[in-house]
C-alpha positions as CSV (number, residue, x, y, z in Angstrom):
1,X,135.4,-8.8,41.5
2,X,134.2,-5.5,42.9
3,X,136.0,-5.8,46.3
4,X,139.6,-4.4,45.6
5,X,139.1,-1.4,47.7
6,X,137.7,-3.1,50.7
7,X,140.0,-6.2,50.1
8,X,143.1,-3.8,50.1
9,X,142.1,-2.3,53.3
10,X,141.7,-5.9,54.7
11,X,145.1,-7.2,53.8
12,X,146.7,-4.1,55.5
13,X,144.7,-4.8,58.5
14,X,144.5,-8.4,58.9
15,X,147.1,-10.4,56.9
16,X,150.4,-10.9,58.7
17,X,153.7,-10.2,56.9
18,X,155.3,-13.3,56.7
19,X,155.7,-16.1,54.0
20,X,152.8,-18.7,53.6
21,X,153.1,-22.5,53.6
22,X,151.2,-24.7,51.3
23,X,147.6,-24.0,51.3
24,X,144.8,-26.4,51.1
25,X,142.5,-25.2,48.2
26,X,140.0,-27.8,49.2
27,X,139.9,-26.8,52.7
28,X,139.7,-23.2,51.8
29,X,136.9,-23.6,49.5
30,X,135.0,-25.7,52.0
31,X,135.7,-22.8,54.4
32,X,134.6,-20.0,52.1
33,X,131.3,-22.1,50.9
34,X,130.1,-22.4,54.5
35,X,129.4,-18.7,54.2
36,X,129.0,-18.2,50.6
37,X,127.3,-21.3,49.3
38,X,124.5,-22.1,51.7
39,X,122.2,-24.9,50.2
40,X,124.0,-24.6,46.9
41,X,123.1,-28.1,46.1
42,X,119.3,-26.6,45.7
43,X,120.5,-23.3,44.5
44,X,123.5,-23.3,42.1
45,X,123.4,-19.3,42.3
46,X,124.2,-19.3,45.7
47,X,128.0,-18.3,45.7
48,X,126.9,-15.3,43.5
49,X,123.8,-14.2,45.9
50,X,125.7,-14.5,49.0
51,X,129.3,-13.2,48.0
52,X,129.0,-12.0,44.3
53,X,126.6,-9.5,43.4
54,X,123.1,-8.2,44.8
55,X,122.0,-8.1,41.1
56,X,121.8,-11.6,41.3
57,X,118.7,-11.4,43.9
58,X,118.4,-12.5,47.3
59,X,119.0,-16.3,48.4
60,X,115.8,-18.1,49.1
61,X,117.0,-19.1,52.6
62,X,119.2,-16.3,53.9
63,X,119.3,-17.2,57.7
64,X,119.0,-21.1,56.8
65,X,121.4,-23.6,58.1
66,X,124.5,-24.5,56.2
67,X,124.2,-27.4,53.8
68,X,128.1,-28.2,52.8
69,X,129.9,-31.2,51.7
70,X,129.5,-34.0,54.1
71,X,132.4,-35.0,56.3
72,X,134.0,-31.6,56.0
73,X,136.1,-30.6,59.2
74,X,134.4,-28.1,61.4
75,X,137.8,-26.4,62.0
76,X,137.8,-25.5,58.3
77,X,134.2,-24.1,58.1
78,X,132.5,-21.1,59.8
79,X,130.0,-22.1,62.5
80,X,126.6,-21.2,62.6
81,X,127.1,-18.9,65.6
82,X,129.8,-17.0,63.6
83,X,127.6,-17.0,60.5
84,X,125.1,-14.8,62.5
85,X,127.6,-11.7,62.3
86,X,127.8,-12.1,58.4
87,X,126.9,-9.0,56.6
88,X,124.1,-9.4,54.2
89,X,125.7,-7.2,51.3
90,X,127.4,-9.8,49.0
91,X,130.8,-7.5,48.8
92,X,130.9,-7.2,52.5
93,X,130.1,-10.8,53.0
94,X,132.9,-11.9,50.6
95,X,135.5,-9.6,52.7
96,X,134.2,-11.0,55.8
97,X,134.0,-14.5,54.9
98,X,137.6,-14.0,53.7
99,X,139.0,-12.8,56.9
100,X,137.4,-15.4,58.7
101,X,138.8,-18.4,56.7
102,X,142.3,-17.0,56.4
103,X,142.1,-16.9,60.5
104,X,141.5,-20.5,60.5
105,X,143.9,-21.4,57.7
106,X,147.5,-19.9,58.3
107,X,148.9,-21.3,55.3
108,X,146.4,-19.4,52.8
109,X,146.7,-16.0,51.5
110,X,144.4,-13.4,50.0
111,X,145.7,-14.4,46.9
112,X,144.8,-18.2,47.3
113,X,141.3,-16.7,47.8
114,X,141.1,-14.7,44.6
115,X,142.9,-17.2,42.5
116,X,140.9,-20.2,43.4
117,X,137.2,-18.9,44.6
118,X,136.5,-15.9,42.5
119,X,136.1,-18.0,39.7
120,X,133.6,-20.0,41.4
121,X,131.7,-17.2,42.1
122,X,131.7,-15.9,38.4
123,X,130.4,-19.2,37.5
124,X,127.6,-18.8,40.0
125,X,126.8,-15.4,38.8
126,X,126.7,-16.9,35.1
127,X,124.2,-19.4,36.5
128,X,122.3,-16.7,38.2
129,X,121.7,-14.7,35.0
130,X,120.4,-17.7,33.2
131,X,117.9,-18.5,36.1
132,X,116.6,-14.9,36.1
133,X,116.3,-15.3,32.5
134,X,114.4,-18.5,32.5
135,X,112.2,-17.5,35.5
136,X,111.2,-14.2,33.4
137,X,110.3,-16.6,30.7
138,X,108.4,-18.8,32.9
139,X,106.6,-16.2,34.3
140,X,105.9,-14.6,30.8
141,X,104.3,-17.7,29.5
142,X,102.1,-18.1,32.5
143,X,100.3,-14.8,32.0
144,X,97.3,-16.1,29.9
145,X,95.9,-13.6,27.8
146,X,92.3,-13.4,25.9
147,X,91.4,-14.8,22.7
148,X,90.8,-11.6,21.4
149,X,93.9,-9.8,22.1
150,X,96.0,-13.1,21.0
151,X,94.0,-12.8,17.6
152,X,94.5,-9.2,17.3
153,X,98.3,-9.5,17.9
154,X,99.0,-12.6,15.7
155,X,97.0,-11.2,12.9
156,X,98.7,-7.9,12.9
157,X,102.0,-9.8,12.8
158,X,100.7,-12.2,10.1
159,X,99.5,-9.8,7.6
160,X,102.5,-7.5,7.8
161,X,104.8,-6.9,4.9
162,X,107.3,-9.3,5.9
163,X,104.7,-12.3,6.1
164,X,101.5,-12.6,4.3
165,X,100.6,-9.4,3.3
166,X,97.0,-7.9,4.1
167,X,96.0,-9.5,0.7
168,X,97.4,-12.9,2.1
169,X,99.1,-13.1,-1.5
170,X,102.4,-14.7,0.3
171,X,100.1,-17.3,1.9
172,X,97.9,-18.7,-0.7
173,X,99.6,-22.3,0.3
174,X,99.0,-23.9,3.4
175,X,102.5,-24.6,3.9
176,X,103.4,-20.9,3.6
177,X,100.4,-19.8,6.0
178,X,101.7,-22.1,8.7
179,X,105.5,-20.9,8.5
180,X,104.5,-17.3,9.3
181,X,101.6,-18.4,11.5
182,X,104.2,-20.5,13.5
183,X,106.7,-17.6,13.7
184,X,104.0,-15.0,14.8
185,X,102.6,-17.5,17.5
186,X,106.2,-17.9,19.2
187,X,106.2,-14.2,19.9
188,X,102.7,-14.1,21.2
189,X,103.3,-15.3,25.0
190,X,100.3,-16.4,26.8
191,X,98.3,-17.4,23.8
192,X,99.1,-21.2,23.7
193,X,95.5,-22.3,24.6
194,X,93.9,-20.2,22.1
195,X,96.3,-21.0,18.8
196,X,94.1,-23.8,17.2
197,X,91.0,-21.6,17.2
198,X,93.1,-18.4,16.1
199,X,94.6,-20.5,13.3
200,X,91.1,-21.9,12.0
201,X,89.8,-18.2,12.2
202,X,92.6,-16.9,10.1
203,X,92.8,-19.7,7.6
204,X,89.0,-18.8,6.9
205,X,89.8,-15.3,6.5
206,X,92.6,-16.3,4.1
207,X,90.5,-18.5,2.0
208,X,87.9,-15.6,1.8
209,X,90.4,-12.9,0.9
210,X,91.6,-15.0,-1.9
211,X,88.1,-16.1,-3.2
212,X,87.0,-12.5,-3.1
213,X,90.3,-11.0,-4.4
214,X,88.7,-10.5,-8.1
215,X,85.7,-9.2,-6.8
216,X,87.4,-6.8,-4.5
217,X,89.9,-5.5,-7.3
218,X,86.5,-4.8,-9.5
219,X,85.0,-2.9,-6.8
220,X,88.2,-0.8,-6.6
221,X,88.1,-0.2,-10.3
222,X,84.1,0.7,-10.2
223,X,85.0,3.0,-7.2
224,X,87.3,5.1,-9.3
225,X,85.2,5.1,-12.7
226,X,82.2,6.5,-10.4
227,X,84.7,9.0,-8.9
228,X,85.8,10.1,-12.5
229,X,82.2,10.3,-14.0
230,X,81.1,12.3,-10.9
231,X,83.9,14.8,-11.5
232,X,83.2,15.0,-15.3
233,X,79.2,15.5,-14.4
234,X,80.4,18.4,-11.9
235,X,82.3,19.8,-14.6
236,X,79.6,19.7,-17.2
237,X,77.4,21.5,-14.9
238,X,79.5,24.3,-13.8
239,X,80.2,24.7,-17.7
240,X,76.4,24.9,-18.3
241,X,75.9,27.8,-15.7
242,X,79.3,29.3,-16.4
243,X,79.9,29.1,-12.5
244,X,83.3,27.8,-12.7
245,X,84.5,30.6,-15.3
246,X,82.9,33.3,-12.8
247,X,84.8,31.8,-9.7
248,X,88.0,32.2,-11.8
249,X,87.3,35.9,-12.5
250,X,86.2,36.6,-8.8
251,X,89.5,35.1,-7.8
252,X,92.0,37.0,-10.3
253,X,90.2,40.2,-9.6
254,X,90.7,39.5,-5.7
255,X,94.3,38.2,-5.9
256,X,95.8,40.0,-9.1
257,X,94.0,43.2,-10.1
258,X,94.9,46.6,-8.1
259,X,91.6,47.6,-7.9
260,X,89.7,44.6,-7.5
261,X,87.5,45.1,-10.5
262,X,85.3,47.6,-8.6
263,X,82.9,49.8,-10.5
264,X,84.8,52.2,-12.9
265,X,87.5,49.6,-13.4
266,X,85.6,47.4,-15.8
267,X,88.9,46.9,-17.9
268,X,90.1,44.7,-14.9
269,X,87.2,42.5,-15.2
270,X,87.5,42.4,-18.9
271,X,91.3,41.3,-18.5
272,X,90.7,38.8,-16.0
273,X,87.9,37.3,-18.2
274,X,90.7,37.0,-20.9
275,X,92.9,35.2,-18.3
276,X,90.1,32.7,-17.6
277,X,89.1,32.0,-21.0
278,X,90.8,28.4,-20.6
279,X,87.5,27.6,-19.2
280,X,85.7,28.1,-22.3
281,X,88.0,26.0,-24.1
282,X,87.8,23.1,-21.7
283,X,84.0,23.4,-21.6
284,X,83.9,23.1,-25.4
285,X,85.8,19.9,-25.4
286,X,83.6,18.5,-22.7
287,X,80.4,19.0,-24.8
């Protein structure tokens, strides 16, 4: 609990220094519940929201009437009139409720409160965390996405390297496809109403991909062959007009010759021609 500092001050100010008798835990709990567990039957998180942590959210009926166990004695509970003075901050309310109840139950001590009631608040806070998570998931599930956005999300997941692959190689059987489709569908919230149509479309895409796999491979091979033939044709053309060797000589003159093969320095151009002679050898082999 996060009330140690406030509680220490309270102990010094309000607890008389005498030996306590037997404390009725049941009556102490009834008293604290009258401030910290309003409508707990409908709200299991009440103790946490009222007297635990503000992170648990606000109670649904902050100013509502108490709804505690039937038959509980009025002298052991905090009245509605007294309750109007209760702080709204959970930590402050915990200290306030403890003060009120110990004043009504002289045989109980602050240790009796912390030993018996703190665990009830902690359980309530656990319930509050679970309730908040379930509420979040429920809200997410209510967000309806379009079929297009759902299809994009599921397809991206389905053709990943961990699942079917872009070629659908890992999903050739319907069993494998359904296994991965189910996994991807679970993470795609708000798509439940579109799943049947999306599955039918993706099954068709898979069948088409598998059917055309050989043709796609042939197309890839043909594309590489065409690219190679085009490069070969360009090379032969450059050999025919000697353009590739001329470019080589110009580059050597510009980057490696002191006088850039200018007029009067023809020997540099001749040297560059010797360095680029490999073009002649290559062109001989292309004939």
